[in-house]
C-alpha positions in Angstrom: -75.4 -157.8 95.3 -73.8 -156.3 98.4 -75.1 -158.9 100.9 -71.6 -159.9 102.0 -70.7 -156.3 102.8 -74.0 -155.8 104.6 -73.6 -158.9 106.7 -70.1 -157.8 107.8 -71.5 -154.4 108.8 -74.4 -155.9 110.7 -72.2 -158.6 112.4 -69.9 -155.8 113.6 -72.6 -153.4 114.9 -75.3 -155.8 116.0 -73.4 -158.9 117.1 -70.1 -157.4 118.2 -68.1 -159.6 115.8 -64.9 -158.0 114.6 -65.3 -158.5 110.8 -62.5 -156.0 109.9 -64.9 -153.7 108.3 -64.0 -150.8 110.5 -60.3 -151.1 109.5 -61.1 -150.4 105.9 -61.2 -146.9 104.4 -64.7 -145.4 105.0 -65.6 -145.0 101.3 -65.7 -147.7 98.6 -66.8 -146.7 95.1 -67.3 -148.5 91.9 -65.9 -146.6 88.9 -68.0 -147.2 85.8 -66.3 -147.1 82.5 -63.3 -149.1 83.8 -65.4 -151.4 86.1 -63.1 -151.2 89.1 -63.7 -150.8 92.9 -61.6 -148.3 94.7 -61.3 -147.1 98.4 -61.3 -143.4 99.3 -60.9 -141.6 102.6 -63.2 -138.6 102.1 -66.2 -137.4 100.2 -66.2 -135.4 98.1 -62.7 -136.2 97.2 -60.2 -133.5 98.2 -58.4 -133.8 94.9 -61.6 -132.9 92.9 -61.3 -130.2 90.3 -64.8 -128.7 90.3 -65.7 -128.0 86.6 -68.6 -126.1 85.2 -70.2 -126.9 81.9 -72.6 -124.5 80.1 -75.7 -125.2 78.1 -75.2 -123.7 74.7 -77.5 -123.3 71.8 -78.3 -126.2 69.5 -77.8 -128.8 72.2 -74.1 -128.1 72.9 -72.6 -128.7 76.4 -69.3 -126.7 76.6 -66.8 -125.6 79.2 -67.2 -121.9 78.1 -70.3 -119.8 78.5 -72.2 -118.4 75.6 -70.4 -115.2 74.6 -73.5 -113.6 73.0 -76.5 -112.2 74.9 -79.9 -113.8 75.1 -81.2 -111.2 72.7 -79.1 -112.8 69.8 -79.3 -116.4 71.0 -82.8 -117.8 71.5 -83.2 -120.3 74.3 -83.7 -124.0 73.7 -87.3 -125.1 74.3 -90.2 -127.3 73.5 -93.9 -127.7 73.8 -95.2 -130.7 75.8 -98.7 -131.6 74.7 -100.9 -133.1 77.4 -100.6 -136.9 77.6 -104.3 -137.1 76.8 -103.5 -135.5 73.4 -100.2 -137.1 72.5 -98.2 -139.9 74.2 -94.8 -138.6 73.2 -92.6 -137.1 76.1 -90.6 -134.2 74.9 -87.1 -133.4 76.2 -84.0 -131.3 75.6 -80.5 -132.8 75.2 -77.1 -131.2 75.4 -74.0 -133.1 74.5 -70.3 -132.4 75.1 -67.7 -132.7 72.4 -65.9 -136.1 72.4 -63.4 -136.5 75.2 -59.8 -136.1 74.0 -58.5 -138.5 76.6 -59.8 -140.7 79.4 -61.6 -138.4 81.9 -62.8 -139.5 85.3 -65.9 -137.8 86.8 -66.4 -138.8 90.5 -68.5 -137.2 93.1 -71.7 -135.1 93.4 -73.0 -132.8 90.8 -75.7 -130.2 90.2 -77.6 -128.8 87.3 -78.5 -125.1 87.4 -80.7 -123.6 84.7 -83.3 -120.9 84.0 -86.7 -121.8 82.6 -90.1 -120.4 81.8 -93.1 -122.7 81.9 -96.7 -122.0 80.9 -98.3 -123.6 84.0 -98.1 -123.2 87.8 -96.0 -126.4 88.2 -94.1 -129.1 86.4 -91.5 -131.7 87.1 -87.9 -131.5 85.8 -85.9 -134.7 85.4 -82.2 -134.6 84.6 -80.3 -137.6 83.4 -76.5 -137.8 82.9 -75.2 -140.4 80.3 -71.9 -141.7 79.0 -72.5 -141.6 75.3 -70.3 -144.0 73.3 -69.1 -143.1 69.8 -71.5 -145.7 68.3 -74.5 -144.0 69.9 -74.9 -146.4 72.8 -75.5 -144.6 76.1 -75.2 -145.7 79.7 -77.1 -143.8 82.4 -74.7 -142.6 85.2 -77.0 -140.6 87.4 -80.2 -138.6 87.7 -81.8 -135.8 89.5 -85.3 -134.3 89.7 -87.2 -131.3 91.1 -90.8 -130.2 91.2 -90.8 -126.6 90.0 -92.9 -125.4 93.0 -90.3 -126.8 95.3 -87.4 -124.8 93.9 -86.8 -122.9 97.2 -83.2 -123.4 98.4 -81.8 -123.5 101.9 -78.7 -121.4 101.3 -77.0 -122.4 104.6 -77.3 -126.1 103.8 -76.5 -125.8 100.1 -73.2 -126.1 98.3 -72.6 -125.4 94.6 -72.5 -129.2 94.0 -75.3 -130.1 96.3 -78.3 -127.7 96.4 -80.5 -128.3 99.4 -84.3 -127.9 99.0 -86.2 -128.0 102.3 -89.5 -129.1 100.7 -91.4 -127.4 103.5 -93.7 -125.4 101.3 -94.9 -125.2 97.7 -94.4 -122.0 95.8 -96.4 -121.9 92.6 -94.6 -120.7 89.5 -96.1 -117.7 87.7 -96.6 -118.9 84.1 -94.2 -117.1 81.8 -91.8 -116.0 84.6 -88.2 -117.0 84.2 -87.0 -118.8 87.4 -83.7 -120.4 88.3 -83.8 -124.0 89.2 -81.0 -126.0 90.9 -81.2 -129.8 90.7 -79.1 -132.2 92.7 -77.6 -134.9 90.5 -76.8 -137.9 92.7 -73.1 -138.9 93.1 -71.5 -141.0 90.5 -68.1 -142.3 89.4 -67.3 -142.9 85.8 -64.3 -142.8 83.4 -65.3 -141.3 80.1 -63.1 -143.0 77.6 -61.5 -141.0 74.7 -64.1 -140.3 72.1 -67.0 -140.6 74.6 -69.3 -137.7 75.3 
């Protein structure tokens, strides 16, 4: 669907034709929720207000951390039977309260969490949705990480973009609690009032 844009870029760089593409701002984003294109000059946006959300018990996603300790609040969890035993894929879900007003989320994101697994490795997949009041959901972005590739390159990482070098596999000790940082690919969405 972006063939016209690609042709303009290739014509400029490969054929030397001035298509005007280099006179446009360097970033063009499509804002889901309001279905609008917009130009920007930098990425991530300088006007970004970096916001943390916290996983809370019973599937809540809130802007405040849990005030009680782990000894009084059991962690969320599940048992995934082998696919040879049961075809159902288990997952955990956390949902924010409804947005009080239109809220734009534009840029990169990351998902940090602690987990204990009962095997040497697993794959974590994170999906971010815009959940409408009627229950319909639109997937906005995703991220994934193999547990044995959790190693971070601290020099190349930022809080919103963890960098995993993927140069070696580090098995997980079953039962140990490890921290995982998953990059969620950049997105742009306006969550309308009432959406989660």
